[in-house]
C-alpha positions in Angstrom: 3.1 2.9 11.7 2.7 0.6 14.7 4.1 -3.0 14.7 0.7 -4.7 14.3 0.0 -3.0 10.9 3.5 -3.7 9.4 3.7 -6.0 6.4 5.1 -9.3 7.3 7.9 -9.9 4.8 9.7 -13.2 4.1 13.2 -13.6 5.5 14.4 -13.7 1.9 13.0 -10.2 1.2 14.4 -8.9 4.5 17.9 -10.2 3.6 17.8 -8.6 0.2 16.5 -5.3 1.5 19.4 -5.2 4.0 21.8 -5.2 1.1 20.2 -2.1 -0.5 21.1 1.4 0.8 21.5 4.9 -0.5 24.9 4.1 -2.1 23.6 1.1 -4.1 24.1 1.5 -7.8 22.1 0.1 -10.7 25.0 -2.3 -11.4 24.7 -3.6 -7.8 21.0 -4.2 -8.3 21.8 -6.2 -11.5 24.2 -8.4 -9.6 21.7 -9.1 -6.9 19.1 -9.8 -9.6 21.4 -12.2 -11.4 21.7 -14.3 -8.3 18.0 -14.4 -7.7 17.0 -14.9 -11.4 13.2 -14.8 -11.7 11.0 -14.7 -8.6 7.8 -12.9 -9.1 6.5 -13.3 -5.5 9.7 -11.9 -4.1 9.5 -9.0 -6.7 6.0 -8.1 -5.4 7.3 -8.1 -1.8 10.1 -5.8 -2.7 7.7 -3.6 -4.7 5.4 -3.3 -1.7 8.1 -1.4 0.2 7.2 1.6 -1.9 10.9 2.5 -2.1 12.7 3.4 -5.3 15.7 1.1 -5.3 13.9 -2.0 -4.1 11.3 -1.3 -6.8 14.0 -1.1 -9.5 15.3 -4.5 -8.3 11.8 -5.9 -8.2 11.4 -5.0 -11.9 14.5 -7.1 -12.8 13.2 -10.3 -11.2 9.5 -10.1 -12.2 8.0 -12.8 -14.4 7.2 -11.1 -17.7 4.5 -13.6 -18.4 2.5 -12.3 -15.5 2.5 -8.7 -16.6 -1.0 -8.3 -17.8 -2.6 -5.0 -18.6 -4.3 -5.0 -15.1 -1.0 -5.7 -13.3 0.8 -3.0 -15.4 -2.0 -0.5 -14.5 -1.5 -1.3 -10.8 2.3 -0.8 -11.1 1.7 2.4 -13.0 -0.6 3.6 -10.2 2.0 2.7 -7.5 4.6 4.7 -9.4 2.6 7.9 -9.0 3.8 8.1 -5.4 7.4 8.8 -6.7 8.9 12.1 -8.0 8.6 12.7 -11.7 12.2 11.5 -12.4 11.9 8.4 -10.3 8.5 7.6 -11.9 10.0 7.9 -15.4 13.0 5.9 -14.5 10.9 3.1 -13.1 8.7 2.9 -16.2 11.6 3.1 -18.6 13.4 0.4 -16.6 10.3 -1.8 -16.8 10.1 -1.2 -20.5 13.7 -2.1 -21.2 14.0 -5.0 -18.8 10.6 -6.7 -19.2 8.2 -5.3 -21.7 10.5 -5.4 -24.7 11.3 -9.1 -24.0 7.9 -10.5 -24.7 5.6 -10.3 -27.8 2.4 -10.0 -25.8 3.9 -7.1 -23.8 5.2 -5.4 -27.0 1.6 -5.6 -28.3 0.4 -3.9 -25.1 3.0 -1.1 -25.5 2.0 -0.5 -29.1 -1.6 -0.1 -27.9 -0.8 2.7 -25.5 -0.7 5.7 -27.8 -4.0 7.0 -26.5 -3.8 5.5 -23.0 -5.3 7.6 -20.2 -1.9 7.1 -18.3 0.9 9.6 -19.2 3.4 6.9 -18.2 1.9 4.4 -20.7 1.8 7.0 -23.4 5.5 7.8 -22.7 6.3 4.1 -23.1 4.4 4.0 -26.4 6.6 6.8 -27.8 9.9 5.7 -26.1 9.4 2.2 -27.6 8.9 3.7 -31.1 12.2 5.7 -30.6 14.0 2.6 -29.4 13.0 0.6 -32.5 14.7 3.3 -34.6 17.9 4.0 -32.5 18.7 0.3 -32.3 19.2 0.6 -36.0 16.6 -2.0 -36.9 14.4 -1.4 -39.9 11.6 0.7 -38.4 7.9 -0.3 -38.8 6.1 1.5 -41.6 4.3 3.9 -39.3 6.7 6.8 -39.5 4.4 9.2 -41.4 1.6 8.6 -38.9 3.9 9.0 -35.9 5.1 12.4 -37.2 1.6 13.6 -37.9 0.6 12.6 -34.3 3.7 14.4 -32.9 3.0 17.6 -34.9 -0.6 17.6 -33.8 -0.1 16.7 -30.1 3.4 17.3 -28.7 2.8 20.9 -27.4 -0.3 19.8 -25.4 1.3 16.6 -23.9 2.5 16.0 -20.4 6.3 16.7 -20.0 7.2 13.1 -19.6 5.4 12.2 -22.8 6.6 15.3 -24.7 10.2 14.2 -24.1 9.5 10.7 -25.6 7.7 12.1 -28.6 10.6 14.5 -29.2 13.0 11.7 -28.8 11.1 9.6 -31.4 11.2 12.6 -33.9 14.9 12.9 -33.2 15.7 9.3 -34.2 13.4 9.4 -37.2 15.3 12.5 -38.3 18.6 10.8 -37.8 17.9 7.6 -39.6 15.2 8.5 -42.2 16.5 11.1 -44.6 13.2 11.7 -46.3 11.7 13.0 -43.0 14.8 14.8 -41.7 13.8 18.4 -42.6 10.3 17.7 -41.2 11.7 16.6 -37.9 14.0 19.6 -37.6 11.0 21.8 -38.3 9.1 20.3 -35.4 11.9 21.3 -33.1 12.1 24.8 -34.6 8.4 25.3 -34.3 7.9 23.9 -30.7 11.2 25.4 -29.4 11.3 22.4 -27.0 14.6 22.1 -25.1 16.2 25.0 -27.0 19.2 26.4 -25.1 19.0 23.6 -22.5 22.4 22.9 -20.9 23.6 19.3 -21.3 26.5 17.4 -19.7 29.7 17.1 -21.6 29.5 14.4 -24.2 25.7 14.3 -24.2 23.6 15.3 -27.2 21.1 18.2 -26.6 17.4 17.3 -26.9 16.6 20.3 -29.2 15.8 18.6 -32.5 17.8 20.7 -34.9 20.9 20.2 -32.8 20.2 16.6 -31.9 19.6 15.5 -35.5 22.7 17.4 -36.9 25.0 16.0 -34.2 23.8 12.4 -34.4 23.9 12.4 -38.3 27.4 13.8 -38.3 28.5 11.1 -35.8 27.3 8.4 -38.2 28.8 10.0 -41.3 32.2 10.4 -39.6 32.4 6.8 -38.5 
């Protein structure tokens, strides 16, 4: 790219970008964000770099009130330039740090079950799982969610499949009346069966996930 077509960034953006490098950790980004607080304009400058770490920082300092469906669609489109893992991490980070903090944005997430965007469908399911694993009383949509999972999980994109599976996992852990049904979903789909996990992590295969997490809670 020649100089004349380069984006002119503010000195503030340049200063912050100079602090981010390959060894920067998420905790470091949080510290930088804490000093900046909220600055949507700066967030958009950092986002425009197209780079992963600056984009994670951008998410932390966005103004949640400005995240309309149109803006979220654009962010989603921009995320498609990243690898699958980075894309998922960006969307999950956006959900955790911004979308769950605002009633209007929660309503948007809850409307994404049939979105044409796989990332938005992932967020719909991940949010449903989150409502359950945080131990809050879940909404009364559990039976409908399980029916949708049973009908659609095998045809879904991998990133959505994981979130649907995760939701079924937490329903199985916390909701005894649906436990056997959730275990059966795992047995039937065979998703994540035999997958190796790091020490101390729970496998995603539903029969194992549910058994391990239930036992943890019973032995407290």
